[in-house]
Each structure stands twice: as C-alpha cells, then as structure tokens.
C-alpha positions in Angstrom: -10.3 9.5 -3.9 -8.9 6.0 -3.3 -5.2 6.5 -3.2 -4.6 3.0 -1.8 -6.2 1.4 -4.9 -4.5 3.8 -7.3 -1.0 3.2 -5.8 1.1 0.3 -7.2 1.1 -3.0 -5.3 4.5 -2.7 -3.6 5.7 -4.2 -0.3 5.2 -1.6 2.4 8.6 -1.1 4.1 8.5 -0.3 7.8 4.8 -1.0 7.9 2.6 -4.1 7.9 2.2 -5.0 4.2 -1.0 -6.8 5.0 -2.5 -4.1 7.3 
C-alpha cells in the first residue's frame, strides 16, 4: 500500500527530503 504515507515524517538523510 502507501508506505510513504504510513512512514513517520522524518528528514531523509542522504536523499532529498522534499523529493
């Protein structure tokens, strides 16, 4: 399903947090 929405809002390290 939508893992992105299920995951907690945390700053993505090593990747673009906005992308």
